[in-house]
N, C-alpha and C positions, 0 to 999 in steps of 0.2 A: 769318681766326682772330680774335677777338676774345675776352675770357676779360672776363671783368666785376671777376674780383675783379684784377684787375692793373690795373686805371682810375681807384683812388687814392691812390698814395705818393707824386706830386708833377703836375707840372702836363704834364713831357713824358709822362705817362703818360696822360694823355685822350686819348689816338687806343680807347683801351678801353672809354671810354665812349661809349652809346647815338647821342648828340646827334655824334660822330663820325662813325659810322656810312653805307658804300656797302650798294646794292643786295646784291652780289655777295658778300655778307659773311657766313659762320658765326660763332656766337656762342654760347661759354658760359656759363651760370652761372660752371662753376670745369672742371677735366676730370681724370684720370684722374692724373693727376701731380701736383697738387693738394691743399691740407684739401678739407673740403665745406667747403659758404658756412661755418654756425655754427662751426665748428673757425677756420677764416680769420677770424672776427667774432670769435672767443676771444680770440685773438692776434693780433689784427690793432693795427697803433699807436695812440695817441690822434688822432693828425691822421690818420689812413685811415681811421677807425672818425667820426669828424668829417666827413670830406668824403662820404663813404656817405652817411652819415643825411641831410647837406646836402643832396643829390644824388637819391638816391632818397625820405625819410623815414620815420620809421621803422614800419614793422610790428608792430603788435598781436599777432601772431601768430609773429613770428622774423625776422629778417632775411633768408633765406633765402626768404620770400614777394615781399620786396623785390627781390631778385633775379631772378628768375621775373619776376617782373610786366614787370621795365624788360627784359630781356633778350624776354621775347616781345612787350612792343609797339615795341619796337625795328625795324628795317626790313632788319633783316639776311635777307635771304632763307630763311636756314635756324639755329633757334634747338634749342640741344641742351642739355637740363637734367637732370645726375644725379638717379641713384633716391634719392642719398642727399639730394638737395636738398629734393627730391619728402618725403620719412620727417620729414626736421628733423634729421638726425643731425648729431651733434658727429665731432669728431678721429678717436674710437673706430671711427669705417664709414669712413675716408680707406686708399682701393683701394693706393695705391702710394706709396711714398718712393722718387721718385729713388735709385740710385746703395745703396739697402741692401739687400745682398743677402739677406735673414730678415727674413719677418713679412707680405709684400706676398702679394696678389691673396688672399687671402684670406675678406674681409670680402662673406655673405652677405645679403638680404634673409630679413628673420621670416615664412615664412606668419603668415598677414591684417595682413601690415602696409599690404599695399594696400588699400584699403577706397572704397567707393563717397563716401562727402567728401568722399577727393584727387581721386578722377574727375568732381566734378561740378565741382573746385574751378579742377583742370586745363583743364576742357573752356568752363568761361566764362569764363576765359583767355584759351584757344585764342578762342572765338566772338570778345569785343570787341574780340580785336588782331589779329582775318580771319586769324588761325593754321589753322582749323577750314576753311580754301579746297578742299585736298586732298580733304579726305572731302564738301564737301558735293559737290566736281565728282563724286567716284570716284561716287552715291549720285546726281547724274544720269546715271549714264551705266548706264541699266539698273541700276541696284542692284549692280552689280559687290559683292564683297567685299574688306571691305579689313581690314585684319588687321596686325600685326606690322611693318608697311615704312611704317605712318600712324606720321609723332613730327611734333608738333606743334609 
């Protein structure tokens, strides 16, 4: 399990960066126990932001997309991106703060937040990073329905 947000603190943390991954890995931009990627970015140290920018480049539409692109382009077998990162949400959408007894697990996405533009952007990244192979293979197996079990 590799969480990209962990990779920018110091040299020892570089095991969480895509150039260190092996195939048998699951990569996350962040998890339910971490801040959203934009929340992380807003609260990261100057050194972490400097290292993340140097490694990922700056994304005009938000660092969440730089993290998503890096995770998807990695050679990790599985890539998981929290919906909050796709939607570009900050700390207000954090799912869980470990050891905090109240206020966790209350975030819900808003109707209409999932747009065709977001789907198209994710599909393009999945295609160019070859993460669409499961969908392509399913279509070639006689048009089998591919639904929510597919995760790019």
